[in-house]
C-alpha positions in Angstrom: 0.0 0.0 0.0 1.2 3.4 -0.9 1.1 6.6 1.3 -1.7 7.9 -0.9 -3.7 4.8 -0.2 -3.1 5.1 3.5 -4.1 8.8 3.5 -7.2 8.0 1.4 -6.4 10.2 -1.5 -5.6 7.6 -4.2 -9.1 8.1 -5.8 -8.8 11.9 -6.0 -7.5 13.8 -9.0 -3.8 13.8 -9.9 -3.2 17.5 -8.9 -4.6 17.0 -5.4 -2.5 13.8 -5.0 0.6 15.8 -6.0 -0.3 18.6 -3.5 -0.9 16.0 -0.8 2.5 14.3 -1.5 4.3 17.6 -1.5 2.8 18.5 1.8 3.8 15.1 3.2 7.4 15.6 2.0 7.9 19.2 3.0 6.1 19.1 6.4 7.2 15.8 8.0 7.0 14.0 10.4 3.5 15.2 11.1 1.8 17.3 8.4 -1.1 19.5 9.6 -4.4 17.8 10.2 -6.2 18.7 7.0 -9.0 16.9 5.2 -7.6 14.7 2.4 -9.7 16.5 -0.3 -9.0 20.1 0.9 -6.9 21.4 -1.9 -6.9 25.0 -0.8 -5.9 24.2 2.8 -3.0 22.1 1.6 -1.8 24.7 -0.8 -2.1 27.3 2.0 0.0 25.2 4.3 2.6 24.6 1.6 2.8 28.3 0.7 3.1 29.2 4.4 6.0 26.8 4.8 7.7 28.1 1.6 7.3 31.7 2.7 8.6 30.9 6.2 11.7 29.3 4.8 12.3 32.3 2.5 11.9 34.8 5.3 14.2 32.8 7.6 16.8 32.4 4.8 16.8 36.1 4.0 17.1 37.0 7.7 20.1 34.6 8.0 21.6 36.1 4.9 21.3 39.6 6.3 22.8 38.5 9.6 25.7 36.8 7.9 26.4 39.9 5.8 26.3 42.1 8.9 28.7 39.8 10.8 31.1 39.8 7.8 31.1 43.6 7.8 31.8 43.7 11.5 34.6 41.2 11.1 36.1 43.3 8.2 35.9 46.6 10.3 37.6 44.9 13.2 40.3 43.5 10.9 41.0 47.0 9.5 41.1 48.5 13.0 43.6 45.9 14.1 45.8 46.5 11.0 45.8 50.3 11.8 47.0 49.6 15.3 50.1 47.8 14.1 
């Protein structure tokens, strides 16, 4: 038996099966409790996850850039002292 059979979505259309599988892959180990045939809720959960990852990634990128600038300023100051 496949995961689609266990979730009860094997008889639904192919697009909804794909959304269900993508939700299962991206949101393990416990995807949100959503009805199997609720396409919009699943798409909403996927979009929320993707947006969250993008926001966290951009915040980490900004933080890394700031830390690199601080390191560069400190290196220049220590070179001037010598």
